[in-house]
C-alpha positions as CSV (number, residue, x, y, z in Angstrom):
1,M,-9.5,-0.3,-6.5
2,K,-9.0,-4.5,-5.4
3,I,-6.7,-5.0,-2.5
4,E,-6.1,-8.7,-2.8
5,F,-3.4,-10.1,0.0
6,R,-0.5,-11.7,0.9
7,S,-1.2,-13.8,3.0
8,K,-5.1,-15.2,4.5
9,K,-3.6,-13.5,8.4
10,L,-2.4,-10.4,7.1
11,A,-5.8,-10.5,5.2
12,K,-7.8,-11.5,8.7
13,I,-6.0,-8.7,10.3
14,L,-6.3,-5.3,7.7
15,Q,-9.8,-6.5,7.2
16,S,-10.8,-5.7,10.3
17,E,-11.2,-2.6,12.7
18,S,-10.1,-4.1,15.7
19,A,-7.9,-6.5,14.4
20,I,-6.2,-3.7,13.2
21,R,-5.5,-2.3,16.4
22,K,-4.7,-4.8,18.4
23,E,-2.2,-5.6,16.4
24,Y,-0.6,-2.3,15.2
25,G,-1.4,-0.8,17.7
26,I,-0.5,3.7,17.6
27,L,-0.3,3.0,14.1
28,A,-4.3,1.9,13.8
29,K,-6.4,4.9,12.9
30,N,-3.4,6.1,10.5
31,L,-3.4,2.9,8.8
32,M,-7.5,1.9,9.0
33,V,-7.3,5.9,6.5
34,R,-4.2,4.9,4.2
35,L,-6.8,1.3,3.7
36,S,-10.0,3.5,3.3
37,E,-8.4,5.9,0.7
38,L,-6.7,2.2,-1.5
39,N,-10.5,1.2,-0.9
40,A,-11.6,3.9,-2.1
41,A,-9.8,5.7,-5.4
42,Q,-9.9,4.2,-8.6
43,N,-6.2,3.5,-9.0
44,L,-3.4,4.5,-7.7
45,A,-3.1,8.2,-8.6
46,G,-6.7,8.2,-7.2
47,L,-5.1,8.9,-3.8
48,P,-4.3,11.4,-2.0
49,D,-1.1,13.8,-2.6
50,C,-0.2,13.0,1.6
51,A,-0.8,9.0,1.2
52,H,3.0,9.4,-0.3
53,C,2.5,6.7,-2.2
54,H,6.1,5.7,-4.2
55,P,8.0,3.4,-5.3
56,L,10.7,1.9,-3.7
57,T,14.4,0.7,-5.5
58,G,17.5,-1.7,-4.4
59,D,15.5,-5.1,-3.8
60,K,12.5,-3.7,-3.4
61,K,12.3,-2.7,-6.8
62,G,8.2,-3.2,-8.2
63,R,6.1,-2.5,-5.3
64,F,5.3,0.5,-3.5
65,S,4.1,2.1,-0.2
66,V,2.0,4.3,1.2
67,R,3.2,6.2,4.2
68,I,1.3,4.9,7.9
69,R,3.2,7.3,10.5
70,K,6.7,8.9,9.9
71,N,8.7,5.9,9.5
72,W,6.2,3.4,9.3
73,S,4.5,2.5,5.7
74,L,2.0,0.3,3.8
75,E,4.5,-1.7,1.8
76,F,2.3,-3.2,-1.7
77,K,3.0,-4.3,-5.1
78,P,0.4,-3.8,-8.3
79,N,-1.2,-7.9,-8.9
80,L,-0.4,-7.3,-12.5
81,D,1.5,-9.3,-15.0
82,K,3.8,-5.4,-15.9
83,I,3.3,-2.7,-14.3
84,P,2.7,-0.3,-16.4
85,L,4.3,2.5,-17.5
86,L,4.2,6.0,-19.2
87,S,6.3,7.0,-22.7
88,D,8.9,8.7,-20.1
89,G,10.0,6.1,-18.3
90,G,7.6,6.6,-15.2
91,V,5.2,4.5,-13.4
92,D,2.0,4.6,-15.4
93,L,-0.8,5.2,-11.4
94,E,-4.0,5.8,-13.3
95,K,-3.7,1.7,-15.0
96,I,-3.0,0.4,-11.8
97,D,-5.5,-0.7,-10.3
98,S,-5.3,-3.6,-8.7
99,I,-2.9,-4.8,-5.5
100,L,-1.2,-6.8,-3.5
101,V,-0.2,-6.0,0.5
102,L,2.8,-7.3,1.1
103,E,3.3,-6.0,5.1
104,V,2.8,-2.9,7.4
105,V,6.7,-1.9,7.7
106,D,9.2,-0.1,9.4
107,H,11.4,1.5,6.9
108,H,14.1,2.3,9.0
109,G,14.5,0.1,11.7
110,E,14.9,-1.8,9.5
């Protein structure tokens, strides 16, 4: 899957194991696993179930999340003009093969 980052600063952190460890501490190992899974997958449908990839709702509609640890997630959005939908209205994860990483966030700490 093609992965881009919201900012140069975020890219610099998330593309370096030592920077991830320094910035995210206890989350680093799981975060690196998720980034590796995203890199290896051809599309979002190719992620393992343990990633808990899911679309967000409310003011974060259009974004997706994969679990890092407990309340922590890696948040991103499809790097496409339009989110591809299935005939039943669900998201067609097989057609999302490019993402823009937005942030690492504690969803329950906000």
